[in-house]
N, C-alpha and C positions, 0 to 999 in steps of 0.2 A: 440471546443469540438464536438465530434460527438454526437450530442445531444441524449443522451441516453434516453431522454424523447421519444425516437423514437417511433414512432407510429407504433406499432406492430399490428396492428390489423385489420383488416379485410376488409377494403374497397376493394371491388373487382371491378375493372374496366372491363366493358364488352368489349370483343374483338370479334365481330361477333357473338353475342348470340341471339338465337331464343328460348326463354324459352317456354317449353311446346308446341312447335309447331310440329305438325305431319309432317313427311316427306312423300313424295308421295309413297315410296315403301312399308312401313309397318305400318305407323301410330305410330311410336315409338317416345315418348317424350324424348328428349335428354337434360339432365341437371344433377344437383346435389341436393339431398334432405337433406344431412347433411354433416358436416365437423368438425373435431376436430384437434387441434394442441397440442402435448404433448412435452414440452421441455425435453431434455435428463436429466434423474435423477429425474424428477418431478413425483409426484403421482397424479397430477392434469392434466386432459385433458381439454383444454380450447375449448369451443364450439363456432362455428360460426353460426350466424343467416343468413338464406337464405332470401333475400329480393329482389325479382325480379332478376336483373342482378348482385346483390352484395352478397358476403358472408362477414359478419362482426362479430368480437368478442368483439365489444365495450361494450356489456352487460356482458361480461365475460373476462375482461381485464387480460392479463398476469401479474402476480405479479411483482412488481418493483424489487424484489430481484433476479429474474431469470436472469442469465448471458447471454451475447452474445454467449459464447461458447455453452451453453445449447441449444440455439436457432439455432446454426449452425448444430446441430445434432438432431433437433426436428423430432418427428414422426407425419406425416400428414396422417390422415384417412379421406377418402371421401366416401360417399355412392352415387353412380350414380343411375339414374333411371333404371328401369328394362330393361335388355337387352343391357345395355351400359357399356363401359369400361372407367375408368379414368386413365390418365397417366401423367408423369412428365418427360420432356426431352426424350421422347420416351420410357420410362420405365413404364410398367403397375404398377399401385398402387394396391397391394393386399389388401385383406380384413383387414389384421392386420396393414396396413399402410406402409409407405415408409419414410426412413430417408431423410429429405430435409433441406437445409440451408434456414431458413426463416428470416434471419436478413435483407433482402431486398425483395422487391416484387418478387413473382414467378408466373409462368403461369401453371395452371392445365388444361389439355384438357380432354374433355369427348366426346367419339365417339360411334356412333351406327347407323346402317342402312344407312350408307353412309353420315352421317352428323357429323361434328365435331364442338363442342362449346368450346371456350377458356375463362377461368376465370383467373383473376389476384388476387392472394392471397397476402394481405399485412397485416401481423399480427401487432396488436397495444398493447404496454405494458402500464400499469398504470403509470401515471406521477405524481400522487399525492396519498397521503395516509392519510385518516382522522383518526388521533389519533393513527396510527400504523406505523409511519415512522421511528421508531427506535426500534429494537428488540434485545433481548438477545437470541442468537442462540446456544450458548454452554457455559457451566460453566467450561470446562476443554479443554486442548489441546489434543484431543483424538488421541492416537497413539504415543505421545511423552512421555519420561520418566518423573518421578516426584520424588522429587522436581527438579526444574530447577534453575540454578544460573542466567541465562539471556536468552533472546530470542528476535529475531527481525525478521520481516516479510517484504516481497515485493511481487509484482505481476509481473511475467515475462513470456512472450510468452504463455499466456493462463492458467497459473497455479500460485497458491500461493507457495511461498517458505519461509522457516523459518530456521535460523541458531540458534542452541540451544547449550547451555553449561550446563553440569551436572557433578556430581561427583559420582563415584561408588567405593565400596570397602573401606578397612581401612588399615592403616599401610603401609607396603611395597606394598600391593596390591591395594592401592588407585590410581585411574585413573581419570584424567579430560577429559571428553568426549566432542568432538566438532563434532556435528552431523548436517546434512542437512536433511530437511524434505520437502515434497511437498504435495499439497492438491488441489483438483479440486473445493471444495466448501468452503474452509476456516474453516472447522469444523473437518473433518477426515483427519489425517495426516499419511503419509507413509515415512519411512526413505529412503533417496536416498543414494545408495552405490556409492558416488562420488569418482572420481579418480583424482589424482594430477600428473601433468607433472613434472618430475625431470630435465627437460632440463635447464641447467644453474644454477641449485640449488646445492649448496655445502652442502652435508649431513655429519653429524658425522659418524665415522667408525661404521659400523654395522647397521645404520639406513637406512631403505629401502624406506621410504616415509615421507610425512609431512601432517599435517592436517590444515584445514582452520578455521579461526575464533578464538574464545576465549571469555572470559567474556566481555560482552558489545560490541561484534562485531556488525557492522552496515551493513545491506543489502541495496543496492541501484542499480537501473537500469540506465545504461549510455552507449551510443553508441551501443545499441543492445546487451549489455553484462550485466550479473549479477555480481556485485562486492560484496565481503566481505571485509569490511574495518576495520582496527584497532582490538582492543581486547587485553585482558590481559590473562596471564596463571599463576595464583597465588596459585592454590590449590594443584596440583599434576602433575606428568608426564603424557603426553598424551599416546595414544595407540602405538605410535612409539617409546616411551621411551624418548622423549624430555622432559627434566626436567622443573619443575616449575620455574618461574622467581622470583629470590630473589636478594635483595641487602642488604648486611649487615644482612642477615638472615630475612629480612622483604620483604613483597610483593612489586613487582615493575613491570614496563614494560621495557623491554630491547631492543625491536625491533619494527619497523613499519611493519605492516602486511597488505598486499593488494593482493588479489587473485580474478580472474574473470573467467567466463565461458560464452561461447556462446550458450551452449545447456543444461545448468542446471546439467551437469554430470561431465565434465572434466574441471578441473581448472588449470590455469597457474599462476605462481607467477609474479605479476606485479612489484615486487621490482627488478627483474633482469633487469639490464640496466637502471633502473629508477634514476631520479635525483631530488634534491630539491634546489631551488634557494631562499635564504633568503636575502632580501634586495639587490639583485643583485650578491650576493656571493654564490658560490656552497658550500653546506654543506651536512652533513650526513642525509640520509633518516630517521635515527633513531630519528631525531628531530621532526618527525611527530607523534611519538608514542602517542597513546591515545585510549580511549574506550568511549562508549556511545556518539558517535560523532553526531553532527548535519550535515547531508549531503543533498545537494540539487543540482539537475541538472537545469541549466539555460543558455540559449543562447549558446548551444553547448559546455558547460563547466560543470565540476563537482566541486562544492564548499564544503568545510568543514569549519565549524566554531565551536569553543568551544569543549567541551568534558570533560572527567575526566581521572585521572590516580592515582594509588597508589604513594604516595610521602613519606614525612618524617614520620618515625615511623609507616609506613604501613597505614597511613590515606589517604583516597581518597580525592584528591583536584581537583579544576578546572584547565583545560588546556586552556591557552590563545593562540589559534591558529586560523588563518584565511587564508586559502590557496585555490588554485584551480588548475585544470589540464584540458587540452583539449584532452589528449590521454590516461588518466588513469595510466600513468607511471611517467611522468615528472611534478613536482609540483613547484609552486612559491607562495610566500606569498603575501598578499594584505595588504596595509595600507589604511584602510577606512578613508575617509575625508568628511567633511561636505561641502555641496554646498554653505553654507553661512559662511563667515569668522567670523561672530559674534557668531556662534553657534558651540560648540565643538561636534564632533561625537564620541560616545562611543560604537558603534556597535561591534567592534572587542573585546572589553573588557567585553562584557556581556556573561553570561552563563544562562542556564535555560530559554532562550527566545524562542519564536516561530520564527523560521527561515525558510522561505518558498518562493516559486515563485508563482506569481499570477498577471494576467493582464499585462504581459510584464515587470514585475519588480521583484526584490528581496525585501523581507520584513523582518524587525526585529521588533518584538512586545514584550514588557514586559521583564521579566527576572530580573537578579540582577548583580551587580558588586561584585567581590570577593567572598562573601558568603551570603546566604539568611539571611536577617534581615530586620526589618522595615525600617531602614535608608538606606540600600543598594538596595532597590527595585527600578526598573526602569519601569515606566508606559508609556513612550513616544513611538511613532511609527515612524520608519524610512523606506524609500524606496530607491531603487537604480535601474537605468536602465543598469548599466555596472558592478556592484559589487564593484566599487571603490568609486565613488562619490555618497554620500548619502544625501537625502533630508528629513528634519524633517517634517513629515505629521501631527503630533499631539504632542504637548509638554507634553502630559500625562493627561491633564485636562479632556478631554472628555473620553479617554480610561479608566482612573482610575475609573470614575463614573460608568462604565459598567462592566469592567473586574476586578477591584480591583487590589491589589498587587498580581499578578498572575505569577507563574513560573512553569517550567516543563510541560507546556501544549504543545500539538501538533496540527498542522494545516494541513488539506488536502484541495486541491483546484482543480477545473476544470476550464474551460474557463469562467464560469458565476458566480460561487459562491465559497466561502471558508467557511469551518467549523472548529471550534476550540474545542478540546476535552481535558478534564482532567487537570492535574496540581495540584498545591497546592496554597492556598491563605493565606497570612499573614496579620494580623491586626496591628494596631498601637502599640499594646502592645507586639507584637512579637508572638502571639499565631497562630499556623498553623493548617490547616485542608485540607483534600482532597477537590477539587472542583468537585461537581457533576453537574456542569452546562455545557451546550453546547452553543456556540455562533456562529452567522452567519454574514457574510459580503459579500457585492457585490462589494466593492471597496478597501478593505484592511485597510481602515481607520475607518469607522464607523461599529461598531459591535452591535448586539442585541442578547439578550438571547432568546433561543427557548425552547418550551415545550418538555420535555423528560420524559420517564417513571420514576415514583417515586422510582423504584428499582435500577436505575442507580446510583451507588455510586461514580463513577469517579475513576481515577487512576493517579498516578504520572508517567510521561513519558511513556505513552502507545505507541504501534506501530500502526500507522494509515495508511491504504492502500486503494487506490481508485481502484475499479473494475467497469467498465461501469458506471452506475448511482448510485452506492452505495459505502459508506465508511465502511470498516471493522476496528473496534477498538479492537486491540488485547492486552490483558494483561495490562502491566505496573506494578508498585510496589505500596505498601501501604504507602510509605514514604521514608525516607532516614536516613542513619546513619552518625555520624560525624558532621562536621560543614559546609561542602561545597556543599551539595546538590547531591552528587553522589547517584544514585538509586540502592543501594546495600542491600536493605531490602527484605521483603518477596514478591516474584513474584506472581502476580495475574494471573489467567488463564481463565478469562471470555472473550467471543467474542461477541461484539455488532455490529450490522449493522444499518447504518443510510442512509436513502434516501437523495441524493443530490438534494433537491428541493428548 
């Protein structure tokens, strides 16, 4: 990980500095009396303390929520001594400051009366937060329609993206909307007028284009592209007139959906020319159909495990799918096996588990088999170095004591630490409740509960996104309907941010 604990702050290494020394020509003291750094979009100007040859902001550390992008466009203001001029890369720094990328050390030069002094500015960000390392930053997805059927988020090329589904109108005017939004801060969202390529796409007569996503579509970044995977269309026709998916008059998913973009604007259909090999036999891509998928990138491949789909009588049921692709188009199924002949591996049969990559392995934690119930819960922890051969790391004894019978939780991880958010917990009598706990692990096996604000209520299947040294926890739902755990109830619109410390 690029340790986003990164030390942003101020230690200035002196490069030929003669502080307050008069030159022979005019007795001018060449130096800096004050300096501030203001990240883009910040209302706070972080001050540096001048201490001999050093400028330091360690007494006014940049807040841990400030992003790398904000620091790439920071405004640096310096006050040189009287009669002197400050510059950066040959550009004079005006009184109102100059935009400078301060994600790595920079050199500020001060010149006057034939003398030049060089300072190295290295801004330091706070790496800890006492009692304030998880914050509610918004109670709504500002700029998105309300209510939403589903939404998922990802961080791609310096911006947050969200794929959202909503319904507008009634009767014949009813439309299911599949919209893409972007955000610089994860709080304020702007709709992206995305375009789709029709190359290779067979459209019905009169249809001019197609939309990406659907109910429960998944956003994931892979191979420097942003993918929108899966999703259902059960409510109404979309803006191009493509009808809702129905089977015997009931909701269904009739096709596999996969579209991707390299710029966040123009999407291509990755189903064109794509294949699916099931146990060595080529079969239809439609067999991949599903929504609310677990998708993970690992070892130059994209994995999908589990998910949900409308099934008999319109009831949403679990999808038993475990597949991967190395190019985003051609998929193959995986048969997970145990590294021990005496222990059966049930990884690919689980749903509602935490499926994530960490410490050079794939992990499967918790969840349930078939449908959520006290007897169907799985508390064991498995890991794999190749996605196929799995090792039992904990038979569930230790994990259950900490996590309980937990399902629908989400995990985000960097190189050093993993955090688990949300989900639902079920007791021995079958009573269920949202989990308002957050758990931390440094090895994927041992988890401990961490302190969080009392106002954090938790959510079932939230979207969790890592940006720099912070995790954004978006939405989720307040439970599920039916018997199989599909997150099709009321969508929550809160955004929490947690320091990855």
